N, C-alpha and C positions, 0 to 999 in steps of 0.2 A: 373452409372456403367452399361456397356452394356454386360459384360461377363455373360453368363448363365452357372451355374455348371452342371456337368453331373447328370443324374437322379440317385436316390438311387437304388441299393447299391453302384454303382461306386463312388458316392460322399458320404462320411460319414464325416460330419464336426467334429464329436467327435474324429476322429483320431488325429486331431491337438490339442486336449485337454487332451490326455491320461496321460501325465506326466509333471512335472514342466520343465524338460529338453526340451520337445517338445514345451510346451506353451511359454517358453522363446525364442525359435527360431522364432516363428511366431508372437510374440507380436508386435503390431503396434506402441505403444508409450512407452517411457521410462521416468522415473522420477529419478532425481539425486539431490544431495545437491546444485549443481551449478544452479539449477532452482529456488532457494529460496532466497527471500529477507526477512530479519527478522525485523519486526517493534518492537521497544522497547521504553519504557517510561522513561524519565529522570526527576529527581527531584533534588532539592537542598540538600546540606548536604554532609556528608562523611561517607562511610562505611554503607550505608543504602540500604536495600532491603525491600520494603513495599508492601505487597500483595494487589492486586486489587480484592476485594471480588466477583465481578460479572464476573471475568475472571480467573477461577481456574488455578493455575500454572503460572500466569503472575504477575510480580512485577514492581513497579517503582524503578529504580536504581539511586543512586547518580552518579555523573560524573565519579568518580574513579572506580566504579564497572561497569559502562557502558564500559569503556576501557578494563577492565578485561574480560567482557562478549564477547566483540568483538574479543579479542585474542582467546578465546575458540571457538567461532563460526567459525572463519577463519580456525582454525586447523581442524574443521570438514568438511570443504569444502564449507561453506556458503560464497558467495562472496560479499554480501552487507548487510548493516544495514540501516534501516530507522528510523530517530529520531523524537519523539514526546514529547514535554515538558509538564510537570505538573507545571504550573506557579503559583507562590505565588499569591493568590487573591489580595494582596496589590499592585501588579504590573500590574493588569488588569485595563485598563483605556479606556475611550471613544476614545482617540487618538491612542491607540495601540502602543505607542512609543517603548515598550519593544520588539516588533517584530523585529526591526532592531538595537537593542542594540548589539554592538560587543561582550559584555560580557553576553548575555543571555544564558540560559541553553543549547539551541540547538547549538549555536556557540562554547561554551566551550566544549561540548561533542564531537563535530566534531573535534576540535583541539586535544582533548585527544585521540580519536580513531586513528587519522592519526599519532600521535606521537607513539602510542603503536603498531599499525598494519598498516604501510604505504600502503600496497597493498589492504587493505580492502576498498571497495567502500562505501562511505557514501552518503546516500540519505537524503534529508531534506524536510520538509513540508512547502509549501508556502500557508498560509491562516492566517487570523487574529483571528480566534476563540480562540486560547489559550491565547491571550493577550487582548481580547475585553471584557469589562465589560458587554456588551450586549450578549456575547456568540455567536455572528454571525461571519461568515467568512469575512464579509465586514462591512464598516461603516454604522451606522443606522442614518438616518436623517428623522425626522417626521414620524417614523414608517416604512420607506422604506430603504431597503438595497441598497445603491447607488453603481453604477458600476464604473464610471470613476475615481472618487476620490479614491475608493478602489484600482483600478489597480495601481495608482501612489504609494500607500503605499506598495503594493505587490512587486513592482519593487525595492523599498528600502530594503525590507525584503530579496528578492532574492539576491541582490548584497551583502548584509551583510553575507549571508550564503556562497556565492561563495568566498568572501574574507577570510572566516574562513577555507576554504579548502574543501567544499562540492564538490563531483564529479557529483552528480545527484540532480537536484532540481525538486520536485514534486508539481506543483501547484494544490491544491485540492479545491480551492475556488469556481470554476465554474463561475467566472466573465467573461463577453464577452471581448475579445481582450487582455487578459493578457498574452497569449503565445507570440504574436508578440511583445508586449511591453517588456517582459522579455528578449526575444532573442536579440532585438535591444540593450537593456541596457547592457546585458552581453558582446556582441561583442564590444560595445563602451568602456567597462571597462577592456578589455583585458582578458576576461574569455571565449574565443571562444571555449575552450574544455569542458566547463561545459555543461552537458546534461540536457535536459528537458524531464522528464517523465510526460506527462500531464494526469491528471485525466480527460480525455476527456468526458467520459460517466459515470458521478457520479449521482446516483439516490437518490431521497429524500426517504430514506429507513427507515424502522422500525428496521433494523438490526444493527444500530450504537450505541444503548444505552450503552452497557458496555464500549465502547471506550470513550464516553463522561464522564462516571464516572472516567475512568483512567486518563484523562487529566484535570479533574475538571471543565468541561464545562456544566455539566447537570444543576446545580443550577443557572448558569448565563444566560442560554439561555432563551430569551423572544420570544415567538411565535414559528414558525417553519422555515424551510429552503426551502419551496416549491417554492418560487419565483426565486430561482437560481439553485437549484438542480433539476434533471430531474424527470418527471412524470414516475412512474414505468410502466404505460400502453404503453409507447412509445418505439419503436424500430428503425424506420426510422430516427427519430431525432438524435439518437446516431451516425448513420453513417454521418449525416451532421456535427455534432460536431467534430467527428474524422477528417473528411476531412478538416474542417476549421483549426483545431489545427496543423495538419501536414503541411498545407499550410502556417501557420504562423511560422513554425520552430521547432515544437516538434520533438524530436528524437525518442520517444517511446510514446505509449498511453496505457491507463489503463481503464478497466471496473470495476466499484465498485457499489455494492457488487459483490461477485463472483458466487457461485453456483446457486442462483436464476436467474442469468443473463448469463448462459452459451450460450444461443442462441445468445446473443449480442456478446460475445467473438468470436464465430464462424463466425458471419457475418462480424465483423471487420477484422478478419484475412483474410477471403476469399476475401473481397472487396479491401483491401489495401496492404496486404502482409507486413505491417510494424511490427516492434517489438511490440508485444501485451502482456500486463500483466493483471492479475486480482488480486483484493485484497480480500482475504478470511477474511471478516471483523469480528469484535469482536462478534457480535451476532451469526455468523456461528460457530466460535470457541467455544463460550460458550455453545451452544446447544450440540455439540459433547461431550464436556467435562462433561456437566451435565448428559447426557444420559449414558456416560461411568461410571461415579461415582456412578450412580444408578444401575449399572449392566445390563442395558437394551441393550447395544451394546458393541462390542469389540472395545475399544477406539483406539487402534493402527491400527487395520484393517480399521476402519472408517476414521481415519485421512489420511492414505495412499491412500485409495480409493478416498476420496474427492479431494486430490491433483492431483491424476492421471486424474480425470475428467477434470481438467483445461487443462492439456496437450492434452487430446483427443479433447477438444473443440478448440484447435489451439493456446493456450497461450504459449508464450516463457518462461514465468516465473510467479511466484506467490508470492505476499506478504502474509505471513502467520505467526501467532503467534506460530504455530507448528514447525517452522523452525528447532530449535535445536533437538527437539524430533524426527522429521522426519529424519533429517540427521543421527542421531544415529541409527534409525531403518533401514535406507537404507544402512548404513555401516556395519550392522550386518552380 
């Protein structure tokens, strides 16, 4: 920025802050419900809303109530829902076959949402951890999470989700080469309009704990995910990963987690100019909720401020568990 302001008192920056009317005129970024993707958890059964203790205000919903929630969210201006299944432990196997079962929870929920709200965009998660008896995003062989065999399974999972009607597929596994393999398979199967929102820069973070509780993966996970998720110390690597995934056919890219990695969000948007998203993950959500419930912060203000930070950092949108609450606050 080369412009130098006039010296005081000709320049008084407080003039632009003196009222809400003036502040709104000079505000650099805006947040609206159409910026939000709502991640929701799906479970088996009917008429069930089951609270997730480590995520106050978040529930696992049966498929019928997922469709109802989608209808309500769309009416508030939220354009997309992202589905995560809470899979029956009996269906978690070493071969992860439930991941591409046409009747699995994710696929059934996709069809139910598209039947209830055809214009709602449905995003699905491509990774094996909800179906893996080892709790990992990929197959485990002799203690190693193997890449190429996992990619073959992810392609089957992605095609199953596209067949069910998913609009956006979100590969969150962090295996090498999966974007190119998925794009080629989708094109070959006639799903050329299905988008890939790649979790291109997904870090091996301590902020995922409540999510793993929500999908039932905490108890199954053996070891950690540091051999395939990114080292939190690295920034340049994120740019190389984003470049690769865009080159392989990703339509959009994501940084995950969100607020601890706003620097990465900004670098990605500045470097590539591609549609860039952040995931305000379960640990971020839980911290704000816990502090608000203890009366330590104003929960609504902290929620909206945190979401605005993503827009300021260059994000085009945010995956957040706050989506309905934020949409209501923004519409007030």
